[in-house]
C-alpha positions as MATLAB code, in Angstrom:
seq = 'XXXXXXXXXXXXXXXXXXXXXXXXXXXXXXXXXXXXXXXXXXXXXXXXXXXXXXXXXXXXXXXXXXXXXXXXXXXXXXXXXXXXXXXXXXXXXXXXXXXXXXXXXXXXXXXXXXXXXXXXXXXXXXXXXXXXXXXXXXXXXXXXXXXXXXXXXXXXXXXXXXXXXXXXXXXXXXXXXXXXXXXXXXXXXXXXXXXXXXXXXXXXXXXXXXXXXXXXX';
ca = [
     161.450 -159.379  -64.734;
     162.952 -156.281  -64.482;
     166.495 -154.825  -63.774;
     164.825 -153.328  -60.635;
     164.167 -156.802  -59.380;
     167.489 -157.840  -59.444;
     168.429 -154.767  -57.646;
     165.932 -155.515  -54.789;
     167.560 -158.776  -54.562;
     170.991 -157.648  -54.226;
     169.850 -155.224  -51.659;
     168.241 -157.961  -49.347;
     171.493 -160.000  -49.746;
     173.581 -157.114  -48.347;
     171.264 -156.650  -45.361;
     171.332 -160.466  -44.736;
     175.145 -160.117  -43.792;
     175.438 -156.951  -41.922;
     174.481 -158.759  -38.583;
     176.903 -161.419  -38.771;
     179.630 -159.183  -39.863;
     178.986 -156.612  -36.883;
     179.232 -159.336  -34.502;
     182.576 -160.557  -35.333;
     183.644 -157.170  -35.196;
     182.295 -156.730  -31.833;
     183.823 -160.111  -30.706;
     187.450 -159.454  -32.495;
     187.698 -160.273  -35.900;
     191.146 -161.620  -35.514;
     190.257 -164.920  -33.539;
     186.617 -165.349  -34.724;
     186.247 -168.589  -36.797;
     184.137 -168.675  -39.731;
     180.507 -168.549  -38.763;
     177.205 -169.799  -40.492;
     174.202 -167.603  -40.199;
     172.879 -169.492  -37.179;
     170.259 -167.878  -34.865;
     168.086 -169.507  -32.315;
     165.109 -169.916  -34.952;
     168.135 -171.959  -37.532;
     169.214 -173.972  -34.409;
     165.582 -174.916  -33.584;
     164.376 -175.576  -37.144;
     167.607 -176.838  -39.066;
     165.551 -178.248  -42.050;
     164.388 -174.678  -42.646;
     167.951 -173.419  -42.726;
     168.827 -176.384  -45.170;
     165.942 -174.809  -47.261;
     167.352 -171.394  -46.997;
     170.777 -172.539  -48.011;
     169.223 -174.510  -51.117;
     167.408 -171.214  -52.007;
     170.102 -168.968  -51.874;
     172.203 -171.601  -54.167;
     169.174 -171.435  -56.636;
     168.483 -167.600  -56.776;
     172.248 -166.558  -56.153;
     173.193 -167.722  -59.982;
     169.955 -166.747  -61.541;
     170.210 -163.085  -60.159;
     173.605 -162.500  -60.883;
     173.133 -163.542  -64.521;
     170.143 -161.559  -64.641;
     171.451 -158.514  -63.548;
     174.721 -158.832  -66.122;
     172.124 -159.786  -68.781;
     170.019 -156.756  -68.504;
     173.025 -154.299  -68.159;
     174.743 -155.621  -71.383;
     171.348 -155.851  -73.187;
     170.702 -152.218  -72.111;
     173.916 -150.845  -72.869;
     174.256 -149.226  -69.139;
     176.531 -151.025  -67.042;
     177.494 -149.179  -64.080;
     174.101 -147.294  -64.211;
     174.311 -145.508  -61.080;
     178.243 -145.131  -60.911;
     177.741 -143.116  -64.332;
     175.912 -140.354  -62.527;
     178.498 -140.239  -59.811;
     180.933 -139.997  -62.526;
     179.459 -137.009  -64.124;
     178.789 -135.431  -60.765;
     182.462 -135.666  -59.744;
     183.949 -134.588  -62.566;
     181.316 -131.734  -64.185;
     179.324 -128.849  -62.857;
     177.197 -130.492  -60.508;
     173.280 -130.352  -61.352;
     170.037 -131.481  -59.862;
     167.829 -130.960  -62.949;
     167.194 -134.441  -63.357;
     164.547 -136.394  -61.031;
     164.775 -140.027  -59.624;
     164.583 -142.557  -62.192;
     166.209 -140.513  -65.127;
     169.453 -141.310  -66.881;
     172.316 -139.950  -64.609;
     170.014 -138.513  -61.995;
     172.382 -137.561  -59.095;
     170.417 -137.594  -56.204;
     173.295 -137.135  -53.418;
     174.770 -134.209  -51.569;
     177.622 -132.071  -53.140;
     180.118 -133.252  -50.505;
     179.888 -136.841  -52.024;
     180.646 -135.306  -55.471;
     183.720 -133.683  -54.115;
     184.908 -136.605  -52.344;
     184.953 -138.670  -55.290;
     186.257 -136.132  -57.635;
     189.946 -137.121  -57.444;
     188.909 -140.461  -59.125;
     186.345 -138.784  -61.262;
     189.262 -137.372  -63.455;
     189.690 -140.914  -64.845;
     187.551 -141.925  -68.242;
     184.698 -143.672  -67.741;
     185.724 -147.512  -68.239;
     188.476 -146.794  -66.236;
     186.613 -145.114  -63.200;
     183.877 -147.782  -63.280;
     186.723 -150.607  -63.320;
     188.254 -149.022  -59.894;
     184.699 -148.427  -58.660;
     183.671 -152.008  -59.139;
     186.915 -153.375  -57.826;
     186.352 -151.408  -54.538;
     182.911 -152.106  -54.096;
     183.638 -156.026  -54.823;
     186.536 -155.962  -52.576;
     184.212 -154.672  -49.595;
     181.490 -156.995  -50.490;
     183.872 -160.196  -49.928;
     185.050 -158.369  -46.708;
     181.658 -158.121  -45.419;
     181.023 -161.956  -46.400;
     184.148 -163.028  -44.948;
     182.564 -164.373  -41.468;
     180.370 -166.745  -43.215;
     181.194 -170.207  -44.291;
     181.876 -170.517  -48.154;
     178.632 -172.262  -48.603;
     176.847 -169.144  -47.668;
     179.344 -166.452  -48.934;
     179.360 -167.633  -52.280;
     175.529 -167.352  -53.085;
     175.067 -164.159  -51.184;
     177.886 -162.672  -53.127;
     176.176 -163.805  -56.406;
     172.939 -162.476  -55.158;
     174.691 -158.815  -54.586;
     176.016 -159.166  -58.456;
     173.393 -156.952  -59.378;
     174.649 -154.258  -56.804;
     177.949 -154.540  -58.346;
     177.058 -154.298  -62.102;
     174.883 -150.669  -61.125;
     177.445 -149.499  -58.887;
     175.208 -147.818  -56.533;
     176.714 -147.166  -52.912;
     174.510 -149.728  -50.941;
     177.672 -151.956  -50.378;
     179.956 -149.168  -49.191;
     176.773 -148.057  -47.048;
     176.373 -151.491  -45.289;
     180.284 -150.967  -44.806;
     180.045 -148.384  -42.989;
     177.108 -149.602  -40.905;
     179.100 -152.674  -39.964;
     182.361 -150.587  -39.019;
     180.232 -147.774  -37.468;
     179.038 -150.508  -34.673;
     182.898 -150.030  -33.270;
     183.841 -146.781  -34.812;
     181.280 -144.072  -34.928;
     183.361 -141.835  -37.080;
     182.600 -144.554  -39.898;
     178.929 -143.229  -40.289;
     180.545 -139.698  -41.684;
     180.718 -141.323  -45.200;
     176.971 -142.326  -45.152;
     175.908 -138.601  -44.075;
     178.350 -137.483  -47.297;
     175.827 -139.010  -49.195;
     172.261 -138.157  -47.624;
     171.482 -136.935  -44.253;
     168.838 -139.361  -43.669;
     171.641 -142.016  -43.924;
     172.594 -140.800  -40.505;
     169.789 -142.500  -38.637;
     172.060 -145.308  -37.791;
     173.337 -142.939  -35.033;
     169.900 -143.506  -33.430;
     171.296 -147.032  -32.575;
     173.819 -145.599  -30.036;
     171.180 -143.356  -28.393;
     169.066 -146.272  -28.197;
     171.539 -148.349  -26.491;
     172.390 -145.302  -24.050;
     175.927 -145.379  -25.695;
     176.247 -141.554  -25.251;
     180.061 -141.358  -25.701;
     179.613 -143.315  -28.878;
     176.900 -141.094  -30.114;
     178.924 -137.964  -29.586;
     181.882 -139.418  -31.600;
     179.583 -140.141  -34.309;
     178.115 -136.648  -34.470;
     181.490 -135.177  -34.054;
     182.894 -136.858  -37.134;
     179.956 -135.624  -39.319;
     179.880 -132.174  -38.504;
];
């Protein structure tokens, strides 16, 4: 099984917690208790919910170990973060295509935004980047009960190992529900990341849509 499959599993784990975290933000984080990822489906089919819990507990440790093992075996922990580091400290180049080592596929604005920390040596940069993403991931998982949060964190370890920005994008999507200006960060990376602003248009929340567009301009 390739390293790519571990990354896909990590991205799936991230998407699984965005809805719950967004709901807690809408209701008020300070007074909301820890919640299980319960839906109408989960309430109607508790056995399947328990089965899902067993599944994530089996998959979490496996994919965490798988992601770490292949990163160490291939000698490329922080594979994606290394491309950001180079783009932030050196002359920006788009001469490499997707799939190539150190291919930078984001906007010049994102490279400029991380330049203050890109001046650090690579090991220190990656350590700081991994700590940032780990902290954000813990925050995203905070509303869940530990029995769900721990395996979902483990499922996301491949993302932490590679250092991609998916975790930060997930946090922006969650915060953007209440603070549309948070969509400015995704738009620093790729213009297509701003598709989340369509959420406000679909709900007829024109004031929030205007705020989001204003923050991105």
